[in-house]
C-alpha positions in Angstrom: 22.4 -38.0 5.6 21.7 -40.4 8.4 21.3 -43.6 6.5 20.6 -45.6 9.6 17.6 -43.4 10.4 16.3 -43.6 6.9 16.6 -47.3 6.8 14.7 -47.6 10.1 11.8 -45.5 8.7 11.8 -47.6 5.5 11.7 -50.8 7.5 8.8 -49.5 9.6 6.8 -48.6 6.5 7.0 -52.1 5.1 7.0 -54.1 8.4 5.6 -57.6 8.0 1.8 -57.6 7.5 1.8 -53.9 6.7 1.7 -51.8 3.5 1.1 -48.2 2.4 -2.2 -46.4 2.0 -2.0 -44.1 -1.0 -4.4 -41.3 0.0 -2.6 -38.8 -2.2 -5.1 -38.5 -5.0 -4.8 -35.1 -6.8 -7.8 -32.8 -6.7 -8.8 -33.9 -10.2 -8.6 -37.6 -9.5 -10.5 -37.5 -6.2 -13.2 -35.3 -8.0 -13.7 -38.1 -10.5 -14.1 -40.6 -7.7 -16.5 -38.4 -5.8 -18.5 -37.8 -9.0 -18.9 -41.6 -9.2 -20.6 -41.6 -5.7 -22.5 -38.4 -6.1 -20.4 -36.2 -3.7 -19.3 -32.7 -4.5 -15.5 -32.5 -4.2 -14.8 -29.6 -1.8 -12.0 -29.0 0.7 -14.4 -30.0 3.5 -15.7 -33.2 1.9 -12.2 -34.3 1.0 -11.1 -33.7 4.6 -14.1 -35.6 6.0 -13.5 -38.6 3.8 -9.8 -38.8 4.6 -10.4 -38.2 8.2 -12.7 -41.2 8.4 -9.8 -43.4 7.0 -7.2 -41.9 9.4 -9.5 -42.5 12.4 -9.4 -46.3 11.8 -6.7 -46.4 14.5 -6.5 -50.1 14.9 -6.5 -50.7 11.2 -3.6 -48.3 10.7 -1.7 -49.7 13.6 -2.0 -53.3 12.4 -2.0 -53.1 8.6 -0.8 -49.7 7.4 2.9 -48.9 7.8 2.6 -45.5 6.1 0.1 -43.1 4.6 0.9 -41.1 1.4 -0.8 -37.6 1.6 -1.6 -35.0 -0.9 -0.3 -31.4 -0.3 -3.8 -30.2 0.7 -4.2 -33.0 3.3 -1.0 -32.6 5.1 -1.9 -29.1 6.2 -5.5 -29.9 7.1 -7.0 -30.3 10.5 -9.7 -32.8 11.5 -13.2 -31.6 12.4 -12.1 -31.3 16.0 -9.0 -29.3 15.2 -6.5 -32.1 15.4 -4.0 -32.0 12.5 -4.7 -35.0 10.2 -1.1 -35.9 10.2 -1.3 -36.3 14.0 -4.0 -39.0 13.6 -1.7 -41.0 11.5 1.2 -40.6 13.9 -1.0 -41.5 16.8 -1.8 -44.8 15.1 1.9 -45.6 14.7 1.9 -45.2 10.9 4.5 -43.1 9.1 3.1 -39.9 7.4 4.3 -39.3 3.9 3.7 -36.8 1.1 3.4 -36.9 -2.7 5.8 -34.3 -4.0 5.6 -34.5 -7.8 3.5 -32.0 -9.6 2.1 -34.4 -12.2 3.0 -35.1 -15.8 3.3 -32.9 -18.8 3.9 -33.7 -22.5 7.6 -34.3 -23.3 8.6 -32.1 -26.2 9.9 -34.1 -29.1 8.2 -37.3 -27.9 4.6 -37.4 -29.1 2.3 -39.2 -26.7 4.9 -39.4 -23.9 5.1 -37.4 -20.7 7.6 -36.4 -18.1 7.0 -35.7 -14.4 7.4 -32.1 -13.1 8.2 -30.9 -9.6 12.0 -30.8 -9.1 12.3 -27.0 -9.1 12.2 -25.8 -5.4 11.8 -29.4 -4.2 14.5 -29.1 -1.6 12.7 -26.2 0.1 9.3 -28.0 0.0 10.9 -31.1 1.5 12.2 -29.1 4.4 8.7 -27.7 5.1 7.1 -31.2 4.8 9.7 -32.6 7.2 8.9 -29.8 9.7 5.2 -30.7 9.4 6.0 -34.3 10.2 6.4 -36.1 6.9 9.1 -38.8 7.0 8.8 -40.2 3.5 7.8 -38.9 0.0 6.6 -40.2 -3.3 7.3 -39.4 -6.9 5.7 -41.1 -9.9 7.1 -41.5 -13.4 4.7 -42.7 -16.1 5.7 -45.2 -18.8 3.1 -45.8 -21.5 3.2 -48.8 -23.8 2.0 -48.1 -27.3 3.0 -47.9 -30.9 6.7 -47.1 -30.8 6.5 -46.4 -27.0 8.2 -46.1 -24.7 11.1 -44.5 -26.4 14.6 -44.5 -24.8 14.6 -40.7 -24.5 11.3 -40.6 -22.6 12.3 -43.5 -20.4 15.6 -42.0 -19.6 14.1 -38.6 -18.7 11.6 -40.2 -16.3 14.2 -42.3 -14.6 16.6 -39.4 -14.2 13.8 -37.4 -12.6 13.1 -40.2 -10.1 16.8 -40.4 -9.2 17.2 -36.6 -8.7 14.0 -36.6 -6.5 15.3 -39.5 -4.5 18.7 -37.9 -3.8 17.0 -34.6 -2.7 14.7 -36.6 -0.3 17.6 -38.4 1.3 19.5 -35.1 1.7 16.4 -33.8 3.6 16.3 -37.0 5.7 13.1 -38.2 4.0 12.7 -41.7 2.7 11.9 -41.6 -1.1 9.3 -43.9 -2.5 10.4 -44.4 -6.1 7.4 -45.1 -8.4 8.1 -46.0 -12.1 4.7 -47.0 -13.3 4.4 -49.0 -16.5 0.7 -48.3 -17.3 -1.9 -51.0 -17.6 -3.6 -48.9 -20.3 -3.4 -50.3 -23.8 -3.8 -53.6 -25.7 -0.3 -55.0 -25.0 0.0 -58.5 -23.7 1.8 -59.7 -20.5 5.0 -60.4 -22.5 5.3 -56.8 -23.6 4.6 -55.5 -20.1 7.4 -57.8 -18.8 9.8 -56.5 -21.5 9.1 -52.8 -20.7 9.1 -53.3 -17.0 12.6 -55.0 -17.1 13.9 -52.1 -19.3 12.3 -49.5 -16.9 13.7 -51.0 -13.7 17.2 -51.5 -15.2 17.2 -47.8 -16.3 15.9 -46.5 -13.0 18.4 -48.3 -10.8 21.3 -47.2 -13.1 20.1 -43.6 -12.6 19.8 -44.1 -8.8 23.3 -45.4 -8.7 24.6 -42.4 -10.7 22.8 -40.0 -8.4 24.3 -41.8 -5.4 21.0 -42.7 -3.9 21.4 -45.2 -1.0 19.1 -48.1 -1.7 18.9 -49.1 2.0 17.1 -45.8 2.6 14.3 -46.0 -0.1 11.3 -48.0 -1.1 10.4 -49.1 -4.6 6.8 -48.8 -5.8 6.5 -50.6 -9.2 3.7 -52.0 -11.3 3.0 -55.7 -11.4 3.6 -57.5 -14.7 0.2 -57.8 -16.3 -1.5 -57.5 -19.7 -3.0 -54.2 -20.8 -6.7 -53.5 -19.9 -7.6 -53.4 -23.6 -5.9 -56.6 -24.5 -8.8 -58.9 -23.7 -6.4 -61.4 -22.1 -7.1 -62.8 -18.7 -3.8 -63.5 -16.9 -3.9 -66.0 -14.1 -2.7 -64.9 -10.7 0.0 -67.5 -10.9 1.4 -66.1 -14.2 1.3 -62.5 -12.9 3.1 -63.5 -9.8 5.8 -65.6 -11.5 6.6 -63.0 -14.2 6.6 -60.1 -11.7 8.9 -61.9 -9.3 11.2 -62.9 -12.1 11.5 -59.3 -13.2 12.1 -58.0 -9.6 14.7 -60.7 -8.8 16.6 -59.7 -11.9 16.4 -56.0 -11.6 15.6 -54.9 -8.0 18.7 -55.1 -5.7 18.4 -57.0 -2.5 19.6 -54.0 -0.6 16.1 -52.5 -0.8 14.2 -52.7 2.5 11.0 -53.2 0.6 8.9 -53.2 -2.5 5.3 -51.9 -2.3 3.2 -52.5 -5.4 0.8 -50.0 -6.9 -2.5 -51.5 -7.9 -2.6 -49.7 -11.3 -6.3 -50.2 -12.1 -6.6 -53.8 -10.9 -9.9 -54.8 -9.1 -9.7 -54.9 -5.3 -9.5 -58.6 -4.8 -7.4 -59.1 -8.0 -4.6 -56.9 -6.5 -4.8 -58.8 -3.2 -4.7 -62.2 -4.9 -1.7 -61.3 -7.0 0.3 -60.1 -4.0 -0.6 -63.2 -2.0 0.4 -65.5 -4.9 3.9 -64.0 -4.9 4.4 -64.8 -1.2 3.6 -68.4 -1.8 6.6 -68.8 -4.1 9.3 -69.1 -1.5 11.6 -66.7 0.3 12.2 -63.2 -1.1 15.2 -60.9 -0.8 13.1 -57.9 0.2 9.8 -57.2 2.0 7.0 -57.3 -0.6 3.8 -55.5 0.1 1.2 -53.1 -1.2 0.9 -49.3 -1.8 -2.7 -49.2 -3.0 -5.0 -46.3 -3.5 -8.2 -47.3 -5.3 -7.8 -51.0 -4.4 -7.9 -50.0 -0.7 -10.5 -47.2 -0.9 -13.1 -48.1 -3.6 -15.4 -50.0 -1.3 -15.1 -47.5 1.5 -15.9 -44.6 -0.8 -19.1 -46.3 -2.1 -20.1 -47.2 1.4 -19.7 -43.6 2.6 -21.2 -41.7 -0.3 -20.8 -38.5 1.5 -23.3 -39.3 4.3 -22.1 -38.9 8.0 -24.3 -41.8 9.1 -22.4 -44.1 6.7 -19.0 -43.4 8.3 -19.0 -46.6 10.3 -19.8 -48.8 7.3 -17.1 -47.0 5.3 -14.6 -47.6 8.0 -15.5 -51.3 8.1 -15.1 -51.6 4.4 -11.7 -49.9 4.5 -10.6 -52.0 7.5 -11.6 -55.2 5.7 -9.5 -54.4 2.6 -6.5 -53.3 4.7 -6.7 -56.6 6.6 -7.0 -58.7 3.4 -3.9 -57.0 1.9 -2.0 -57.3 5.2 -2.7 -61.0 5.1 -1.7 -61.2 1.4 1.6 -59.5 2.2 2.3 -62.5 4.5 1.0 -65.1 2.0 -2.0 -65.9 4.3 -4.9 -64.6 2.3 -7.7 -66.9 1.0 -10.5 -66.0 -1.3 -13.0 -67.5 1.1 -12.1 -64.7 3.6 -13.7 -62.2 1.2 -17.1 -64.0 1.2 -16.9 -64.5 5.0 -16.6 -60.7 5.6 
């Protein structure tokens, strides 16, 4: 393992003013999003949509440090025959790949899941590296509910993340470690904070035990926020304060960066929360975004599967990327949204 090279890639992914574009939706997830805009989800339409994002060269160069791809996408070519991964590289962004195979029910733990995909991962990582991927992503899901999470399920998810991260670094690929405490449910922000603390403490203990070098990885956590069914409206200030308190207590300063998932937040809400954190003084790590829906929702609706709408979709995507880039510097203002 060349830790210096891994650290260099990680630092590039979270360079000031830049974050990650999560374009790694599974076939099932992107079908739901395409259904919402009346577009059939086929290999061709998925390629066309993702190509329009990756051809926003200036936007990627200025605001997107890395792009997380789905397995299908990393092997696809653009309409003119150029590999999609080459479009990302040409814009100066780092190509990445989602390598987990989704969740499955965890036997003995009703209502809880574990992430699959460790079998054969070393061989898959070698193939992805050869294709051009320089980072990867693995997501563990932690649900809050009656009696959940349990220690057994939390431990299993954290162990999987650590095993994945170690395999990535052995393959000279930067691991993005994503323990997501879900926003689903009626829990309040206090319960989210409690579970997020427990989760991060467990994950970093497992990373230590698996000898993962923190300088060569990126953390992708949830923000501390009430469940969507709680009916509570958390202020941006409270979300920022609680999230930073948790991270400062449980995320070591050796990390090059932390890139938040949006986790179901509205577009501007996710931007405002990130910006608020940057207005609270110096931070020990780079703090930025790794958004999927919160970067793409407006672009998908502007596109709606019509070639003539590609420029409008690219403008919508570029706007959201710029807003989040500013938020990652603490320079965003709500008035910038209305001015767009």
